[in-house]
C-alpha positions as CSV (number, residue, x, y, z in Angstrom):
1,M,-6.9,41.7,22.2
2,T,-4.8,39.9,19.6
3,D,-4.5,36.0,19.7
4,S,-1.2,34.9,20.2
5,P,0.4,32.8,17.0
6,K,0.0,29.0,17.3
7,K,2.9,26.8,17.8
8,L,3.3,24.2,15.0
9,E,4.8,21.1,15.9
10,S,6.6,18.6,13.8
11,I,6.5,15.1,13.9
12,D,9.8,12.7,13.0
13,I,9.9,9.3,11.4
14,V,10.1,7.4,14.6
15,K,6.8,9.2,15.4
16,I,5.4,8.4,12.3
17,L,6.0,4.8,12.7
18,D,4.1,5.0,15.8
19,L,1.1,6.4,14.2
20,L,0.7,4.5,11.0
21,P,0.7,0.9,10.3
22,H,2.3,1.3,7.1
23,R,5.9,0.3,6.3
24,Y,8.5,0.1,3.6
25,P,7.8,0.1,0.8
26,F,4.4,1.5,1.6
27,L,5.3,4.3,3.9
28,L,5.5,7.5,1.9
29,V,5.9,10.3,4.4
30,D,9.4,10.9,5.9
31,K,8.5,13.5,8.3
32,I,6.0,16.4,9.1
33,I,7.3,19.6,9.6
34,D,4.2,21.4,10.6
35,I,0.9,20.2,12.2
36,D,-1.6,22.3,13.8
37,G,-3.8,19.5,15.3
38,D,-6.3,18.2,12.7
39,E,-6.4,21.4,10.9
40,S,-3.4,21.2,8.9
41,C,-0.1,19.8,8.3
42,I,2.7,19.5,5.8
43,G,4.2,16.2,5.1
44,I,7.6,15.5,3.6
45,K,8.9,12.7,1.0
46,N,12.4,12.4,-0.2
47,V,12.0,10.7,-3.5
48,T,14.9,8.5,-4.3
49,Y,15.6,6.4,-7.3
50,N,16.3,3.1,-5.2
51,E,12.5,3.0,-4.6
52,P,10.9,-0.1,-5.9
53,Q,8.3,1.7,-8.3
54,F,11.0,3.0,-10.4
55,T,11.9,-0.6,-11.5
56,G,8.9,-0.4,-13.5
57,H,7.8,3.3,-13.8
58,F,9.6,3.8,-16.0
59,P,13.3,2.5,-16.1
60,A,14.5,4.8,-18.6
61,T,12.8,7.7,-17.3
62,P,11.7,7.2,-13.7
63,I,8.5,9.3,-12.6
64,F,7.0,8.8,-9.1
65,P,3.3,7.4,-9.7
66,G,0.5,9.9,-9.1
67,V,-1.5,7.3,-7.4
68,L,1.5,7.3,-4.8
69,L,1.1,11.1,-4.4
70,I,-2.3,10.4,-3.7
71,E,-1.8,8.0,-0.9
72,A,0.7,10.2,0.6
73,M,-1.5,12.8,1.0
74,A,-3.8,10.3,2.7
75,Q,-1.2,9.0,4.8
76,T,-0.2,12.8,5.7
77,A,-3.8,14.1,6.4
78,G,-6.1,11.0,7.2
79,A,-3.5,9.2,9.4
80,I,-0.9,11.8,10.9
81,C,-2.9,14.8,11.4
82,V,-6.1,13.1,12.7
83,F,-4.2,10.5,14.9
84,S,-1.5,12.7,16.1
85,K,-4.7,14.7,17.7
86,L,-6.1,11.7,19.3
87,S,-4.5,10.0,22.5
88,D,-3.4,6.4,22.5
89,A,-6.8,5.3,24.2
90,E,-8.9,7.4,21.6
91,R,-6.8,6.4,18.7
92,P,-8.6,3.8,16.1
93,K,-6.8,0.9,14.7
94,H,-7.5,1.7,11.1
95,V,-8.2,4.6,8.8
96,Y,-10.3,4.0,5.8
97,F,-9.9,6.1,2.5
98,M,-13.2,7.0,1.5
99,T,-13.2,9.3,-1.5
100,I,-10.5,11.2,-4.0
101,D,-12.0,14.2,-5.7
102,K,-10.7,16.9,-8.2
103,V,-7.5,15.3,-8.7
104,K,-5.1,17.2,-11.0
105,F,-1.6,16.1,-11.9
106,R,0.3,19.2,-13.1
107,K,4.0,18.2,-13.4
108,P,5.9,14.9,-12.9
109,V,8.0,14.0,-9.7
110,V,11.4,12.2,-10.3
111,P,14.2,11.0,-8.1
112,G,15.8,13.8,-6.3
113,D,12.5,15.8,-5.9
114,V,11.4,16.7,-2.2
115,V,7.7,16.6,-2.1
116,E,5.7,18.9,0.2
117,F,2.3,17.6,1.1
118,H,0.5,20.8,2.4
119,M,-2.9,19.3,4.0
120,T,-5.8,21.6,5.2
121,K,-9.1,20.1,6.7
122,I,-12.2,21.1,4.9
123,N,-14.6,19.3,7.3
124,H,-14.9,17.0,10.1
125,R,-18.1,15.1,11.1
126,R,-18.3,12.3,13.7
127,N,-15.5,9.7,12.6
128,M,-14.9,11.4,9.1
129,W,-12.6,14.0,8.0
130,W,-12.3,15.7,4.6
131,Y,-9.0,17.6,3.4
132,R,-7.7,19.3,0.6
133,G,-4.2,18.6,-0.7
134,E,-1.5,20.3,-2.5
135,A,1.7,18.4,-3.3
136,K,4.6,20.9,-4.3
137,V,8.3,20.6,-5.1
138,N,10.3,23.7,-4.7
139,G,7.1,25.7,-4.3
140,V,5.6,24.6,-7.7
141,L,2.3,22.7,-7.3
142,V,2.6,19.1,-8.9
143,C,-0.4,17.6,-7.6
144,E,-3.9,18.6,-6.2
145,A,-6.7,16.5,-4.8
146,E,-9.5,16.4,-2.0
147,L,-9.7,13.6,0.1
148,S,-12.0,12.0,3.0
149,A,-11.2,9.1,5.4
150,M,-13.2,7.5,7.9
151,V,-11.6,6.1,11.2
152,G,-12.6,2.8,12.8
153,N,-11.5,-0.1,15.1
């Protein structure tokens, strides 16, 4: 007997705004193209020159800050993957970033890039989740990290 393939879902910006408390300029995920419960998901960030971080990072050579790539991974995994799995009644009010490990920045991200955040669950225990993330632009790895988050009220 073979397992039938899983149906991967997507989430648009309206649902993301419902799931996350973040707002401009700190909402860093534009959509989710594939989500498999809390097991894995792929978030999309369209990097544009008119974002506020480019006024100072760096005006002559705009580079998307690495710490914002990590935050976008956390938003994708910790909040969207986990929150989308829970019902409204179960959904906690907050997600707390717990750890960031094994971070590597491989290539700069610049305006015009479309970043895909490939997040895969490593572990889940009670109210804590661990994810491995890879940020890719045109299929090329630009950043990787392992993250953990705790949900609470």
